[in-house]
N, C-alpha and C positions, 0 to 999 in steps of 0.2 A: 531570558533564561537564567537560572539561577545554579549555583556551583555548590557541590558538596565538599565537606572537609577533606582535602586531599590525603589527610594522614590516616584515614579509615578506608578499611578494604571495600571496594565497590566494584560492581561490574554493570555492563551495558545490558539492557534488556529491551526487546520490540514487545510493547504491551498491545496485545490484541484487546480493544475495547469493546464494551458492550454498545449496541447501536447507538449513535448520535451522543456518545459520552466523552469524545476525544478533549473537547475543551475543559469539561468537568475534570478529567483526569489530569490535564496540564495545570489547572489551579490547585488540585490537591498536592501534585509534585512540587509545585512552586511553595505551597504553604509549608510542606515538609522541608524545603531547602534541598530537594535533589536536582541535579543538573538534568534537563530533559531538553527535548526538541518536539515541537509539533509544527511541521511545515505548513503554512496557510497560503491559500491562493484568493485572490479577489475575484468575485463573480458578479457580474452585471445582469439583472433581469428587468427586462422592459415590459411594462404592462401598458394598456391602453391610455391610463392617465398619468402613469409615472414610470420613473425607473428607480430601481433599488439597487444598492451595492452591499454586498456582504462577503464575510471571509469563510471560506470553507476548508477542511483539511484536504492537502494535497493527496495524501493516501488515507482515504476514508478508513476507520477503524482502527489507526495505528498511532502509537506515540512512542517515541524512542526516549529510553530513561536509563541514567547512571545511578544505581541504587546501592547504598550501603547495605552489604549483606547482613548485618545484623538488625537492620530496620526495615527488610524486605517486606515483612508482614504488613506494615502500615500502608502499602500501596494496594492491598487487597480489602482494606476494612471497609470502603464504602461500596462495594460490589460494582466497581465501574469497569473491572478488567475480566474478560473471559478467560484469557491465559497469556502467560508471559514467557516469551521465547528467548533462550539466551543467544548471545552473538559468538560465533564460531571464531572467525579471525578478527579480533578487535581492530587491528591496524587498517585493514581493508574496509571494514564497516566504518571507521571513522573518517577515512578519505571518502569514501562515497557519501557520508552524511556531509561533509564539509563541500562537496560538489552539488549536493542538492541545496545547500544553504546558498550557494553562489548562484545557482539557477533561479531560486526563488527571489533572492534579492535583485536579479537583473530587471525584473518586471516585465520580462518577456512572457507571451502566452504560452502556457504549459499544458500538455496532455500526458497522463499517465498511461502507458501502454503495457500489455501483458509480454513477460519476457518468454518469447516463443523458442521451444527447442524441438528438436525433430522427435517425432513420435508421442508428443504431449498431447493428452486428450484435452479437447476444447468443446465448448458450446457455443453456437453462433446466436448473437443475442439481437441482430438486427436484419433487416431486408426480408426477401421473400423466404429465406431459409432458417428464420428465427426458430430457435428451440432445437435444431438438429444438433447431432454430436459427431465428432470425427476426430481426427489426428492430424497434427501439423506435419506437412511432408518434408520441407527442408528449409530451415530459418536461414541458411547462408544464401540460398538462391530461392526465396519463397515464391511458389507458385499458387499457393492455396492450401485448403484442407481437404483431407482425403476422407471420404465417407465410406464407411464399410458396408459392403453386401456380403456378410459371412457365408451364406449358403452357397454362393457362387465362388467364394474365396477371391473376390475382386473388390475393388473399391473405386469409387468415382472421385476424381480430383475438381475441386471447384474453387474459383479465385473468390476470397472473402477478405475484406480489409481487416487488418489486425485490430482496429478499435471495436470492431463488432465481435471480438472473441472474448470469452471467458474462459480461463483456466479451470480445469476440473481437477480435483484430488486423484 
């Protein structure tokens, strides 16, 4: 991780990269001397003849960067970023980023889970219900996903593991 000059005005951005460009963007940020963080996890793949270890982004498609405002255009030059999102509450963001660093450094097995909120639209990505869309019923006491039958003004509640859910816009 590199650090920007603290005397210059800078802000944290969540950089949504183009597909498989996270490491390239991190290298660009390092070359430009911008403070940044790309949390990586180690993944092991076992094949018939061999085992391969590789690192992959914990949050695919995202790199966190503190960018000097006057030099912000530099991060867009190589067409690695789809969009850059501003950080709202920087103190909360930095605390959460520190937590992520601690978790990654622990070496424990990690899984990223969708943050489920009541009424959030989701798509089921696995099992017999793959591809169906519904709504989260109650994340505080999760019982599953409600699949709507609008014509009857009713829904069907079905249990689905959180890791099989994709958040929809």
